[in-house]
N, C-alpha and C positions, 0 to 999 in steps of 0.2 A: 560280826562284820558281813557274813554271807546274807543275814536276814535284812541288814542295812541295804546292801545292794539290790536284793530282790525288791525290796519296797521303793527305792528311789528310781529303779529301772522300770519295774513291773506296772506302778501306778500311772505314770505318764502314758505308758503304752496302752494300759487299760482304758484310762481316759480318752485317749486319742481313738481307740477302736469304738468306744461307746458314741463319741461324737460323730464319728463317720457313719456309724449305723443310724444314729437318729437324722443325721443330715439326710440321707439316702431315704429313709422313712418319710421324713417331712416333704421331701421333693416329690415322692411317689404319691402321698395323700393330697398335696395341694395341686399337683400337677404343674409345678413351676420350677424355672431353673434359678436357684437362689444363690445370692453371692456368698462367697466362702466368709467374709467378714460377719455379716448379719447371722449366717448359720452359727458360726462358732460361738458368737455372743449369746444367741438364743439357746444353744445347748449347754453353755456353762450356766446360765440362768436356771435351767431346767434340771440340771444336776444338782445345783443348790437348793431348789425347791424340793426336790425328792428326798435330799439328805436332811433337810429340816424336818418334813413331813414324818419320816421314819426313824430319824435319828434316836429319839427318845424310846422307840419300842425295844423292849428287853425279850420279847419272844422270840424263840427260834424261827428263822426265815423258812417260809414255805413256798410251794409253787403258787399258790394263790396270791399271797403277798408279793412274791416276786414279779408276777405278771401285773398286779395293781400297782407296784412302784414303777415299773417299766411303762406302763399305760399312763400314769400320772406325768412321768418325765416327757413323753412324746407330746402328751397333751399340752404341757407347758411349752414345749418347743413350738408346736403348731399355733397355739394362741399367740405367743409373741410374734412369731412370723406372719400370721395371718392380720395382726394388727398392724405390724410394719408394712405389709403389703398395701392396705387399704390407705393407711397415712402417707407412705412414701414407696409408690410402686417400683419393682425391680426394673433397674435401668434408667430410672429418672435421676439417680445420682451417678456421676461417672466414677470409674475406679481411682483409687488414691494415686496411680501412676499418672494420671491426667491433670491431678488438682494443680500442680505447679504452673503447667501451661495455661491452664483456666485462669488461675490468678493473675498471670501476666496480661492475658487478653482483657481481663475485666479492668485492670489498671489502665490499659491504653484506651478501651472503650469508655471508661470514666472521664479520662482526659478529653477525649474527642467530644463527648457529650458536654463537657465544660465549656469547650470552645464554641461549639454550635448553639449553645443556649446563650453564651455571651454575645455572640453575632446576632441572635435573635432579639435579645433585649436592646442591642444597640440600634436596630431598626424599628424599635417600637413594638415588637411582637410579644412583649412580655405579658400584658393582659390575656392574651389568647393562651399562653402557656399555662396561666394559673386558672384559666377556666372562666375568667371574668371578660366576656366579650364587650367591646364597645363598638362605636360607630365603624361601619365597614369602610368609609371614606379614606382612601389611601392605602387600604390593606393589600390590594393587588400590587402596588409598586414597593411596599415594605417587603412583601414575600419575595418579589423578585431581587431586589437587593440582597436580602438575607441570603437566598439560595446561590448568588453570584459569588458572595463572600466565602461561602461555605466550602467551596472546592469543587473539584471535578464530578463527584457522583451527584450531588446535589444540583449542580448546573444541568447535568444530562436528565435528571429526574424533572426537573423544571421543563425543559425542552420536550420530553415525552408527554408531560402533564398538558402543555401548551396546544397539543394535537386532539386531546379528548373533549372536544365540545360537546360530547353527550353526557360530561359529568361535571363540567365548570362552567361558571357564567361567562359571557363575552368579554366581560371587564378583565377577568383573570387570564383568558385565553389571549388576548391582545398583549397583555403586559407580559406574560410568560414568553411570549413569541420574540420578546427582545433580548431575551437572555444569549449572551455570547460568552464563549469560553477562551477567549483570548488572553493570554498570559505572557509574561517577559520570557524570552528562550532560555532554556538551560545552558549552562557552561560548555564550551566545546569539550574541555577535559572529560566531563561526565558522559557526554554523547559519544565521544571516541571510544572510551571504556565499554559502552555498550556495544558499539559495532565491533570492536575487537573481540569481545567476549561471543558474539552470537555468529559472525560471518568471517571475522578477521579482517584487519585492515589490507592486507595484501591481495584481497579480491578487488581492490580499486587502484586505479592509477593516480586518482586524485578526489578528495572530497572538499567541496567548499565549507569552511567553518561557519560561514554566516548563513542561517537558515533562511529559506524562501518564505516560510509560514511556521508560526508557532502556536499551538493550542494547548489545552490543559492535559491532553493525552500523549501527544506526539508533536514531533516537528520534522520539518522536511528540508533537505539538504540537496543540492546539486553535487553529481559525482560522475565519473567517468570509469567503467569497467576496464578490466584488462583487454576485454576483446575490442575496446574502443567505443563501445556504444554509450551515448549519453542518457544518464538515468537520473532519476530523483530517489533519494533514500528516505524513507519514513521511519524514524527511530522513536521508540517509546521513552518517555521521560523516566528518568531513574526514581524507583521508590512509588510510582503512581499505583502499582498493583496492589501494594500492601495498603496504602491509604483506601484506595476503592473498596477492598475487601472489608476493611474495619467499617467503612461507612455503609456498605451494603449490610453487614451485620446490624447496624443501628437501624437502618430502614426496614429490615425484615423484623425486628423485635417491635418496632413502632406499629407496623402493619398488623402483628399479632394482637397487640393492645387494641388497635382500633377495630379489628375485625369482631370483637366481643360488643361493640356498640351496634344500634340499630342501623344507622345511616352507613357505617363502616361495612357492615355485612351486606346491606343492600347493594353497596358499589362494588363488593368482591375486593376490598383492598388488599387481602393476602394474595389474591391470583395477580392483581397489578403488580405488587411488589416481587413476586416470584417471576413474573414476565421481563420486569426491568432489570432485575439482577442477572437473568440469563442473557438479555440482550447486551447490557454493558460487559459481562464477562466474555462474551464473544467477539466485542469491539476491542477489548484489551489483548485479544489473540490475533495478531496479524495473519496467521496462517488462515484464519477464518475469511479475513478480507480477501486473501489471495485466491481461495475458493469461490468466494463471491464473484470475483471478476471473471474468472474462468466461466461461471455458470451464466452470467450476464452474456459474456462475449460468444458463447456457444450458440446463443438464440437471437443475437442482435445482427441488424442488416448494417451496410456501411453508410448509413446516412450520418451516423454520429460516431466520433472516433472514441476508442476505448484503449488505456493503457495495457501494455503486455507485461507479465510479471517474469522477472529474471529470478530472484532469489526471495525467499520467504521463511522467516522463522517466527517464533511467538513475539519477539519484540522489535525486529526489523523487517521492512518490506522494500525491496528494490525493483523498480518498474520503470518502463519507457518515460522519458520526458516529452511531454505534449508540447509542441511548439505553437504558442498561441498566447492570447491576452485575455483578461477576464472579461466577461460579458458587460460589467458595469461601463467599461471604457469603450465599447463598440458602438458603431452606428445601429440606428435602429433598422429592423428588417423583419416584417411580418412573415414572411416565407421561413426565416429560419425559427421563428416561434412555433409556426405551425408544424414544422419537422420535429422539433424537440418534443411537443406535445403528442404527436401520432407516435413518435418512438416510444415514450412512456406508456401511453395507452395500449400500444401493441403488446408490450413487455406485461402489462397487467392483465389485459383481457384475454390474451392468446397464449403467451409463454408462461405466466405465472411466476416469474422472476423479474423483479423491478428495483431500480435504484430508489431507496426510500428517502433520500436527503437531497433532492436536486435544488438547492438555493443557489443563487448567483455565485457564490464563492467557489462552488463545485462545478460550475460550466465555464469552460473556455470557447473562445472564437478562434480556431485554429488558422494557420497560415494559409490552407488550401480552400477556407472558405467554410469549412464544415464546423460543427459544434463538438466539442469534447467533454467527457464526463471525468470527474475525479472522485476521490475518496468513496470507496465500496464498503467502508465498515458498517453502514447500514443498508441492507438489502432485504426487501420483503419477499416472502414466498406464499402464494395462495393455491390452493388446490382446486381440481377441476370443478368439483361441487359448487365450491364458492365463487369460482369465475363465472359459471353458468348463472347463478343466482344474481350476481352483480351486473351481468350482461342483461338479464331480464328486468332489473330494477331501471337501468338506464333506458331500456326500450320502453318500459311502462311510462317513465317521465317523458319520453318523447311523444309517445301517443296521448299522453294525458289521461292514463287510465289507472283510477285510484284503487279498484280491485287488484289489478295486476301488481301495482306497487306495494300494496298490503301483502300480497302472497310473497313477493320477491324479497320484502324486508323480513318476514317471518322466517324465511329460509336462511337468511343471513345471520340473525340473532339467535341468542339463547332464549327459548320460548317458555314463558311461565305457564303454569297449568291453569291459572284462572284468568287468562287474558280476553278481554272483551274485543272480540274481531270486529264486531259491526261498529261499536265505538271508535276503534282504531281506525277503521276504514273512513268514517266520516271525517275524523281529524285529518286524515290523509288527504281527503278530498277538498277540505279548506286550505289546506297548506298548498295543493297545486292550483286552486282558484286564485291564491294570493300571489304566486311566483310565476306560474305558467299561463295566466290567463291573456285575454286579448290585450295586446299594446304593454305587455310586460316584458321586460328584458332580463331573463334569467342570469344569474351570476353564483359564484362559489358560495355566497352567503346564504343561500337557500339550503345547503347541506347542514348549516349550523342550526336553522329552524328544524330540519328534519331530525337532528340530534336531540333537540328538546322534546319532540313527541315521542322519540325513544326512551327518553330518560322518564318522561311522565308516566308511560305505560309500564315502567319496571323492566323493561328490555335491556340486553346487555350485548354491546357490540364486541364481536371477537377481536382479538389484538390484530390478527391478519387485515381484516378489513378497516379497522382503525389506522393500521399504517397505509393502506390504500388512499384514505382521505387526508391523512397527514402529507403523504407525498404530493397529492394533487394540490392541497391548499399551499404548500411550500412552492410548487412549480408555478402556481398563479403569479407569485412574486417575481419569479424569473422571468417568465413571459412578459409580465409588465416592464421589465428592464428592455427586453428586447423589441417589444412593441406596445407602447403604452395604449391602454384601451383594449387590448386583446381580450375577447371573451372566451374564457375556457369551456364554459358550459355549452354555449353554441357550437364551438368547434367540436366538442366532444360527442355531442348529438350527431353532427355531421359524419364524425367517424363511425359511431355506432350504425348509422343507417347505411354507411358504404359497406361495412362487415355484412350487415343483413342481406344486401343486395347480392354480394358476392356469394353467399350461402344459397341464394335462391336462382342462380344460374342453372341452366340445364345440366351443365357437366357437374356442378357441385351437388345438386339434388340426386343426379345418377350415382355419383360417388358415394354419398350418403346412404341411399337405399342398398346399394351393394354392399357396404360394410355392416349394416343392420342384418341385411339377409344372411351373411356369412356368420354372423352371431347366432342368429336363431335356426339356421339351417339343421346342425346335430339335433336340436329339440324337436324339429319338424319331423326328422326321420325316424325318431323313436315313438312319435305321437300316436300314429295308427295302431302299432303293436300294444301300446299301453290302454288305448281306447277298446280295442278287442278284448284284452283281459278283464277290464271293467265290465263291459256289457256281457261277458260270458259268465261272471261271477255273479252279476245281477240276475241274469236268466236262471241260474241255477240255484239261486237263493243262498250263496255263499259269500255275499258282499258284506263286509264288516270294517269297523273303524278302530284300529288299534293306537292307543294312547299309552306313553309309558310315563307314569308318575315320578316324580322327582327325577328326571333324567339330568337336571343341572346338578353338577358336582355342588354347588353352593347351597341348593336347596337340600339336598341329603346331608351336608355337614350342618346345617341350621336343625333340621329335624333330629339328627343323632345327637347334637349337643342339648336339644331341649328335652328328649327322652333321658339322656343322661342325667340332667340335674333333676328331673322328676323322679328318677329311681333313687338318686342320692337321698333326696328329700324325703322320700316314702321310707327308705330303710332306716335313715336317721330318726325319723320320728317313731318307728316302729321299735327301734332299739331303746329310745327313750322310754316309751311306754312300758316295755318290758323291764327296764331298769328300775322303774318306779315300782312296779309290782313285786319284784324280787326284793327291792331295799325295804318294802312294807310287810315283807313276810318275815316271820321269827323262826321258821322251821328249818331243817337241814342239820347236817353234821356241823361241830364247831372246827374251824380252821385254827383259831387260836381263842383263848377264853372269852374274849369281849366280841369276836367276830365269827359270824357263821358262813357256810359256803355259799348260801344264798345271797348275802350282802357282799361277799367278794364278786359273784357272777354279776350282781346288780351294779356294782362300781365300774366293773370292766365294761359292761353293756352301756352304761352312763358315758364312760369314756368315748365309746366308739359312736355313740349318738353325737357327741360335741364335736368330734373329729369330722363326721360327715357334715355336720351343720356347718362348720368352719370352711370346709371345702366349698360347700355351696355359696356361702358368704363372700368368700375371695373371689369366686367365678364372676359373682354379680357385680362386685366393685372392681374388678380388674379392667384397666383401660382397654378398648377395642382398637386393634391395630388397622 
């Protein structure tokens, strides 16, 4: 009975200790953090291989045979793990605890794929999905209708694409610009449930069940706060976030697939999808919109009215109700159009924070005669470097300077290594002669031709600058409502000229010189002492140049890794050569009747050689982070 207990308890404990030891050895040799499941399977396989290899041996176990058996076992473990690491790298398969959630998401994604595919086929896009392209006539309209029926995420995607004149042809841009996300209003019961969960219905004296407006993401209701303030409440539609997240997952996967194509890689569809996903997630969080309103209000003047935020959560936004009417029903007024344009241009050029979607539905004519802006879910931000380059671009257009426009354009875009600047400058010169020559009346369409030049030369417009041109293109439609025939380009050039004139006044020049002098004054104070040190060292023959090789940590890591790989390769090759020499030798004492000591050493060195080789191979095939 005692022997039985010792066997039943001792064998699993021994096996577990061997498995743990082999796992630690395998991790150390391969330099990887290997999962428990694949390590246990590899160790079990190694134990069975070692047992079958030495199970038929009747000789007494010796130290040499034991080391050989352990070496073969570890070799089997390393070989299995190395093969698994090459085929299925660690981390590429989630742990079993996540499989159920992945299965549910995959099922939901498959259903959504099916719905989107059915919508695409219904609108005649089936041949394009199968890879059999047909005539492009009617394709832009079919694409717009399919995106509109596919729901909120794809409507927003189409609206973003409609602003990328540098990527799409004018036919697609014009058609996608017609996308609207107006949908039937959600039931008052579901809206009330969201309000009660986010801020509590007791925060309001009353809330009008009938919405003022309803879109795919949210709808707006009139309300009165306990303080008596008349406000509007923007409430997110129930369930829209989960639908959007599922659709963004689909968009991301499609982008990864298209990124492998030549045209997809050239357009950078992965980055476009990532930027779109980030923007939509911000739009789904109303706290971001509240911060946007605060940012724009902080730098805005009183010429345009902006709402004040009272309460904000992720799904509810409570702000002042602006007293006014939509501009579509207002009388024509060129002064108001000029005021709105200058307000947006000042935000873009000087403040760096601007309303990125000023379409007529987001602009009101207030009762006091001013204009008011609504819906700050889409706000653009550009840094000072991009603002300076954009100002130089507009100044070069105003002066008719192709070289200046080329330089400013190359500062705005991601510049390829093999750009032909001379050819680019000639193309821009032809562009300016076509749109800015004598007798020409420049309009916003000239930016479409500029985008074509950008696309033809393989340049990539940053998303921030694309948002600027999108806002200006949208603003042109609003200005046309306020004042038909209003020329946004001419007025923009006038605004830029005024800003330059303001900077050239004696007071502005003096202030600029004072600021620059304050910035360089500390360096000027230290300059004489440093010059004295340099001239003294030069006079005494002690002037030298000190350079630190591999000062960058990344360079040191690269060289260290390379030397590590070379050393492992050399050691593995040396051990292999020694193993072959020892295995070919018949001398040495006998460990067992059929195996000599030299053979045992040779086999062990061969195992070491293979282990080192596997380490090198795994490192070569390992995905780079």
